[in-house]
N, C-alpha and C positions, 0 to 999 in steps of 0.2 A: 502492500498499499503505500511505504512512505517511497516507493520508487516513484509510484506512478507519479504523485506527489510533485515529486525533483522532474521526473521529464514534461510535465505541463507548466513548470516554473521556467524552465527553460525556454519551451516553447512561447510562453509568452515575453520574456527577455528578450528571443529574437525577432517578436512582433513593437518591446517599446519601450513593452508593460512591465512597471517595476515588481515587481510578485513578491509578497512581503518572504522572509526569512527566516528558518523553519530551525530552530537550536533547544539542541537535544536538554538544555539548561531548561530551560519554559516545564518539560516536562518531571514530574519526580519519585526519583525509582521510590522500591518500597525498603529500603535503607535509607531514606532522606525523611520519613512519614518519622511522625512521633509513635515508639513503638508502645510506648505507654495507652493510647487508645483503645478501647473495647473493638470499634471497627477501621478496617482499611477503605480508605474512597477509594475505590476503582475509577480512573484514565476513562475517560471516551472524548471522541471527537463528533463533533457538527458545524461539518465546514461546509458551504461553498462556494463557485467561485465560479462567474458567469463573464464570456467577450461577445456580445453580443450587439445587436443595434434596440435604442427605444423605439418602442411599438408605440408607445404618445408620447404628449404634455406630459410632464408629474403633475399630475394632480392632490387637492389638498384636500384633505380627508378629517371627517373626527369631529370629536368638539373641541371647546374651545382653549379646554383644560387639557385638551387628551387628543390636540393635533399630527395624523401622519400623514409622510407624503408617500403615494403607489404611483407605481408606474412598473410597464410590461417591457421581457427585454426579448426579442427573438436568437437565437440562436438555432444553429443549421449542423444537420450531417449527412453527409454525402454515402454511401457506398454504391458497391455495382453492384444491377441483378439481370446479369444474362448481360449482354453486348454496350447494356446505355447505364450511363450514371443519373443515381437517384438522390435526389436532396429530399432533408423532410422538415421543413419546421417544428420546431418548438417551443412553445410563449411560459412565462418563467415570472408570475406578481412579483412585486420587489416592497416591501414598503421599509421606508427611512423615519425612524421616532429620534434620533441623535436630533437636539440641535440645534447643533450649529451647519449638520451634516442636512438634515431636512432643507434649512432655507435655501443652500448654495443651491444642494436639487430640483428644490421648487421652480429657483431663477434660472437655471440659464439647461435643464434639460429639454431635448426639443425633439420629436417626432421621425426619428430616422437618424440621431445622433447613437458612434458609435461611444461604446459603454464599460467599463470593468469594473464588477460588482460582486467584493467581498463580503458571509453574513450565515447566515445559520439557519438552515429550515426551520418553520412554527408551523404548524399544525390550528385549523381557526373552529371555531361550529358554533353556528347561530344557530337557537333554539326559540322553537312556539314559549311565548311568555305562556300562557297558556296550561296548557299542560306540558312542556316542560323535553320534548322530543325534538328530538335533530330535525332539523330545516335541511340545512344546507352543512355541507363540511370543502372545508379546501385549503389552500397549501401556500405557505407565503416563504420568500425573502428577508429575512428579516436581516439589513444591509446593518457592517459594522463600517465601510467603507464604499464609497462608489466615483472612480473613475471618468473622466471624459474621455476619449483618444481619438487624436485625431487621423 
C-alpha cells in the first residue's frame, strides 16, 4: 500500500503538483505508545487524493452558524476494451469546512478548473424526522487541502 502511495506521489510530481511527504515519524510504533495504558490504539488511514476538473462553481451551503462549501470533481479512468480505449468519468462530491480554505475555494474555484484535493472520506445519512428512517445515504470527500492546478 505504501509503495502504491509513493508511486502516486511520483506521478503527481511529474504533473507539477506538490504531494505530501509521508514520514515514518508520523506513525507511532507499538513501542512508542504508553505501555501502562490498558488499551492499545490501533492505527488506521482514511485518506483521499483527487486530481481532476471541477464540475461546477463552488457553492455555499449549510447554515449561517455551520457553513460548508461544496463542489464536484470529475476524474477519469481509461482502459482497453478490445481494440478501443474506453474512458469512464467518475464524479466525486467535495465538502470544505475549514474556515480559511472554505473562503478561498468559494471565491476562486470555477467550473472546469483543474484541482488537486486532499482529504478524507465521510458518509452521511439524511433521515425522516417523523419516523427516523433513512431517506438518503451519500459519501463526500471532506477536504483538508485544495490546490488549484494550471
